[in-house]
C-alpha positions in Angstrom: 6.2 15.3 15.6 7.3 13.7 12.5 10.7 15.5 12.4 10.9 14.0 16.2 9.8 11.0 15.0 13.1 9.9 13.3 15.3 11.1 15.8 13.0 8.7 18.2 13.7 5.2 16.2 16.9 5.8 15.5 17.6 5.9 19.2 16.3 2.9 19.8 19.4 1.5 18.9 21.0 2.4 22.4 18.7 0.4 24.1 20.1 -2.6 22.3 23.9 -1.6 22.2 23.9 -1.3 26.2 21.7 -4.3 26.8 24.3 -6.7 24.5 27.1 -5.3 26.8 25.1 -5.7 30.0 24.8 -9.4 28.7 28.7 -10.0 27.6 29.5 -8.3 31.3 31.3 -5.5 29.9 30.4 -3.1 31.7 33.6 -0.6 31.0 31.9 0.4 27.6 28.3 0.4 28.4 28.7 4.2 29.7 30.1 5.3 26.6 26.2 5.0 24.7 24.7 6.6 26.6 26.7 9.5 25.8 26.9 8.7 22.8 23.2 9.1 22.9 22.8 11.6 24.3 25.8 13.1 21.5 23.9 11.8 18.4 20.4 13.5 20.6 22.1 17.4 20.6 23.5 17.3 17.2 20.0 16.3 15.9 18.4 19.1 18.0 21.1 21.0 15.9 20.3 19.7 12.2 17.1 18.3 11.9 15.1 20.6 14.6 16.1 23.9 14.6 16.2 24.4 10.5 12.6 22.5 11.1 11.6 24.9 13.4 12.8 28.2 11.5 11.2 26.7 8.2 7.3 25.3 9.4 5.5 28.8 9.3 5.8 29.1 5.4 5.3 25.3 5.1 1.9 26.1 7.1 1.8 29.3 4.7 2.0 26.6 2.0 -1.2 24.8 2.9 -3.6 27.3 2.9 -4.6 27.7 6.3 -6.4 30.4 8.0 -4.3 33.2 9.3 -5.8 33.1 12.9 -5.1 28.7 12.7 -1.8 29.8 11.2 -0.3 32.1 14.3 -1.4 29.2 16.5 0.1 25.8 15.3 3.0 27.7 13.9 3.5 29.2 17.6 3.2 25.7 19.0 5.2 24.0 16.6 8.5 26.1 17.0 8.2 26.2 20.8 8.1 22.0 20.6 10.9 21.8 18.1 12.7 24.5 20.1 11.8 22.1 22.9 13.4 19.2 21.2 16.5 18.9 22.9 14.3 17.5 26.3 12.3 15.1 23.5 15.2 13.9 21.4 17.8 13.7 25.1 14.6 12.1 26.6 14.5 9.1 24.3 18.7 8.7 24.3 17.5 8.4 28.2 14.9 6.1 28.3 17.1 3.7 26.1 20.5 3.6 27.5 18.2 2.8 30.8 16.1 -0.6 29.0 19.3 -1.7 27.9 20.3 -1.7 31.6 17.7 -3.6 33.1 16.5 -1.0 34.6 12.6 0.6 33.7 11.5 2.2 36.8 13.7 5.1 36.5 11.9 5.8 32.8 8.2 5.2 34.6 8.9 7.1 37.3 10.2 10.5 34.7 7.2 10.0 32.9 4.9 9.8 35.2 6.3 12.9 36.8 6.5 14.6 33.2 3.1 14.0 32.6 1.9 15.8 35.8 4.1 18.5 34.9 2.6 18.9 31.9 -0.7 18.8 32.6 -0.4 21.4 35.4 1.4 23.5 33.2 -1.8 23.4 30.5 -3.8 24.2 33.3 -1.7 26.9 34.4 -0.4 28.5 30.8 -3.4 27.5 28.5 -6.4 29.3 30.8 -3.8 31.7 33.1 -5.7 34.3 35.3 -8.9 33.3 33.5 -9.0 29.1 35.0 -11.8 27.3 34.6 -15.0 28.4 36.6 -17.7 26.5 34.6 -15.1 23.5 37.2 -14.9 25.9 39.9 -11.1 25.8 38.5 -9.2 29.3 40.3 -6.9 30.8 37.6 -3.4 31.6 38.6 -2.6 35.4 39.2 -0.3 37.1 36.9 -0.5 34.5 34.8 -1.7 35.5 30.6 -4.5 32.9 29.5 -1.9 31.8 26.5 -4.1 29.5 24.6 -2.7 27.0 21.9 0.8 29.1 22.9 0.7 28.4 26.9 -0.6 24.4 25.8 2.9 24.7 24.2 4.5 25.9 26.6 3.6 23.6 29.8 3.9 20.8 28.0 8.2 21.6 27.5 8.4 22.3 30.6 6.7 18.0 31.9 9.2 17.5 28.4 12.3 18.6 30.7 10.8 17.2 33.7 10.7 13.7 32.0 14.8 13.8 31.0 16.0 15.7 33.9 15.0 13.0 36.3 16.8 10.1 34.5 19.8 12.7 33.6 20.5 12.9 37.2 20.2 9.1 37.8 22.8 9.2 34.6 24.9 11.0 36.6 24.6 10.7 39.6 26.9 9.1 42.3 25.7 4.8 42.1 25.9 5.2 38.3 29.1 6.6 38.5 30.8 4.1 41.0 29.3 0.6 38.6 29.9 2.5 35.3 32.3 5.8 35.7 29.4 7.7 34.0 31.2 10.7 34.7 34.7 10.0 33.0 32.8 9.4 29.3 31.6 12.3 28.5 34.2 13.3 25.6 32.2 12.5 21.9 33.1 8.2 21.5 32.8 8.8 17.5 32.8 5.0 17.2 30.5 4.5 19.8 28.6 7.4 17.8 28.8 5.8 14.5 27.3 2.8 15.9 24.0 4.3 16.9 23.4 6.4 13.5 24.7 3.3 11.7 22.3 1.0 13.0 19.4 3.1 14.2 18.8 5.0 10.6 16.9 2.1 9.6 15.0 2.5 12.7 14.5 6.0 12.2 13.6 5.5 9.1 10.9 3.3 9.8 9.2 4.6 13.0 9.6 8.7 10.6 8.1 7.0 7.8 5.3 5.4 9.2 4.5 8.6 11.6 4.2 10.5 8.2 1.9 8.0 6.2 0.2 7.7 8.9 -0.5 11.4 8.7 -1.3 11.1 5.2 -3.5 8.6 5.6 -6.0 10.3 8.1 -5.5 13.4 7.0 -5.7 13.8 3.3 -6.8 10.0 2.7 -9.4 8.4 5.5 -10.2 12.2 6.4 -10.8 13.6 2.7 -14.7 12.4 2.8 -16.0 15.2 5.4 -16.1 16.1 9.0 -18.3 13.2 10.1 -16.0 10.5 8.6 -12.9 12.5 9.8 -14.4 12.1 13.5 -15.7 8.1 13.6 -11.3 7.5 12.3 -10.2 9.9 14.8 -12.3 8.2 17.4 -11.0 4.8 16.2 -7.8 5.8 15.9 -8.3 6.9 20.2 -8.7 3.4 20.8 -6.2 1.7 18.0 -3.8 3.3 20.5 -4.7 2.6 23.9 -4.4 -0.8 22.0 -1.0 -0.9 20.6 0.6 1.5 23.1 1.2 -1.7 25.9 2.0 -3.7 23.0 5.2 -0.9 21.8 6.1 -1.0 25.6 6.3 -5.1 25.5 8.2 -4.5 21.6 11.0 -2.2 24.0 11.0 -5.2 26.8 11.7 -7.2 24.0 14.4 -5.1 22.7 16.5 -5.4 25.7 16.1 -8.8 26.6 16.4 -10.5 23.2 20.1 -7.9 23.7 21.5 -8.9 26.7 20.9 -12.3 26.0 22.2 -12.5 22.6 25.4 -10.7 24.8 25.5 -13.4 27.2 25.5 -15.8 23.8 22.4 -17.6 24.9 20.3 -17.6 21.8 17.5 -19.6 23.0 16.5 -17.6 25.9 16.6 -14.7 23.7 14.4 -15.9 21.4 11.8 -17.4 24.3 11.6 -13.9 25.8 11.0 -13.2 22.0 7.9 -15.6 22.5 6.6 -14.6 25.8 6.9 -11.2 24.9 4.6 -11.9 21.7 2.4 -13.8 23.6 1.0 -11.4 26.4 0.6 -8.1 23.1 -1.4 -11.0 20.8 -3.7 -11.8 24.3 -4.0 -7.9 25.2 -4.6 -7.4 21.5 -6.8 -9.9 20.8 -8.7 -9.1 23.5 -9.2 -5.3 22.2 -10.4 -7.1 18.8 -13.1 -8.6 20.5 -14.1 -5.4 22.4 -13.7 -3.1 19.1 -16.4 -5.9 17.5 -19.1 -6.1 20.3 -18.7 -2.3 21.9 -17.7 -0.7 18.4 -20.8 1.9 18.4 -20.7 2.8 21.9 -17.1 3.3 21.8 -17.3 5.6 18.5 -20.2 7.2 20.4 -17.2 8.4 23.3 -16.2 11.3 20.7 -19.8 12.5 19.7 -20.7 15.9 21.5 -24.1 16.3 23.4 -25.2 19.0 20.3 -24.3 17.0 17.9 -28.0 16.3 15.4 -29.0 13.2 15.7 -29.0 12.3 11.9 -24.6 13.6 12.0 -24.7 11.3 15.3 -26.0 8.4 13.7 -24.0 8.9 10.6 -20.8 8.9 12.8 -22.0 5.7 14.4 -21.8 4.2 11.1 -19.2 4.8 9.8 -17.3 4.1 13.4 -18.9 0.3 13.1 -17.5 -0.5 9.7 -13.5 1.3 11.0 -13.6 -1.0 14.1 -14.6 -4.0 12.4 -10.9 -3.0 10.5 -9.2 -2.3 13.5 -10.6 -5.8 15.0 -9.4 -7.4 12.3 -5.8 -6.5 12.1 -5.3 -6.3 15.9 -3.3 -10.2 16.6 -0.9 -9.4 13.5 -0.4 -5.8 14.8 0.9 -7.1 18.0 2.6 -10.0 15.9 4.8 -7.2 13.9 5.1 -4.5 16.9 7.1 -6.9 19.0 8.9 -9.0 16.2 9.7 -5.8 15.1 11.5 -4.8 18.8 12.9 -8.8 18.7 14.8 -7.7 16.1 16.5 -4.7 17.0 17.9 -6.4 19.7 19.8 -8.6 17.8 20.8 -5.6 15.9 18.7 -6.2 12.2 17.7 -3.1 11.3 18.0 -2.5 7.6 15.9 -5.2 5.8 12.6 -4.4 8.4 12.9 -0.6 8.1 13.5 -0.6 4.3 10.6 -3.0 4.1 8.3 -1.4 6.4 8.9 1.9 4.6 8.6 0.5 1.3 4.8 -1.2 2.3 4.1 2.5 3.8 4.0 4.0 0.9 2.7 1.5 -1.3 -0.1 0.0 1.0 -1.4 3.1 2.8 -0.6 5.4 0.7 -0.5 3.5 -2.3 -3.1 1.7 -1.9 -5.7 3.7 0.1 -5.5 6.5 -2.6 -6.7 3.1 -4.9 -9.2 2.5 -2.7 -10.5 6.1 -2.9 -10.5 6.0 -6.6 -11.4 2.0 -7.7 -14.2 2.1 -5.0 -14.9 5.8 -3.8 -18.6 4.0 -2.9 -16.9 2.5 0.2 -15.9 6.1 1.6 -13.3 6.2 3.9 -14.0 2.6 5.0 -11.9 2.3 1.6 -8.1 3.3 3.3 -8.7 1.8 6.2 -8.9 -1.7 4.2 -5.4 -0.7 2.7 -4.5 0.1 6.0 -6.0 -3.1 6.9 -3.9 -4.9 4.5 -0.5 -3.4 5.2 -0.5 -4.3 9.0 -1.7 -7.8 7.9 1.4 -8.1 5.5 4.1 -6.8 7.5 3.2 -8.6 10.9 3.0 -11.1 8.3 7.0 -10.6 7.2 8.6 -9.4 10.6 7.4 -12.9 12.3 8.9 -14.8 9.3 12.3 -13.0 8.9 12.4 -13.7 13.2 11.8 -17.2 12.6 13.7 -17.7 10.1 16.5 -16.8 13.0 18.8 -14.5 10.8 19.3 -12.6 13.4 21.4 -15.5 15.7 24.3 -15.0 13.3 24.6 -11.0 13.4 27.2 -10.3 16.1 27.3 -6.6 17.5 30.1 -7.2 19.6 34.1 -6.8 18.4 
């Protein structure tokens, strides 16, 4: 996922480049950036994901994993990396339609892809066996592939999620409006713009995934199974809280880009402020839930067979972590959405660089320092460092947007 994440972040700039041309009424140029995103996706798959698939087995082996685990994780990773052409292309097309102000296409594709993913996992994970404990029949003639089957089902679902917007992209309606089919040849100027503006966003997103992975598995997760359980319980609910803000961030990129293209800077700022306000409302409500129900929501992930003393310990650890999560919710909302707004104006380099530096200095470095200086805090120490990271980043991004340097950027030449 870390290798895919860099490509995801880079391709978010397709949204910006398309949205600004929609706003400027430069419809003849729009298809170029849809194709540029697809060409970048193809190149990224060939240059990064396929080679990574070849070395990921030895990487897992170097981590000292058991042979049975090594076989499962290598098979799973290689299938998803090989299918990464669908994953990356889907992201390129998603950002094209977001920039075009047509997000419903992506909503339909995402729902369809997830349904196929669910069915595919059932078919290929359980095969002929099915799930008799739930009264679900098996599929005659299909072996139970287990973890490998999960990768197969996910790859098929991802392919569906990519093919739906691809059919719309190549369809008669968009072709009439933007001459999409004529623009398929590589446009190296448009590809260069996606790469030039997109690599800092890719660095930001990919680097965050790596830092958070180290945080969860090594720092916060290094205090034993009870701490790992409590930490992942908290992270699942944190995902529920920030994913709507990520959607609002995409909306901010699209709307700010469109209004910048129109030359209406004040309306671009109002759109960003509206998205931030909605995200703050949602994530602040989540913060209140985290505080009030911290024991109950930690308990969702505790199995009934867990010994009572261990369950009580997990709840106690989770309660402390949820307090940290509650503290950073509001500023995380601000940071996520304002980053998208800056991206809509083309301001990617400084936010990407600062995020990368802060990630290693505060999440990883600060988290490690907390485990050494305050070992009595156990996994709560790294969570305090993570809270500091999100607070600092939220303040920085908000100040950068409000100071208005993005107003002077000009991507349209």
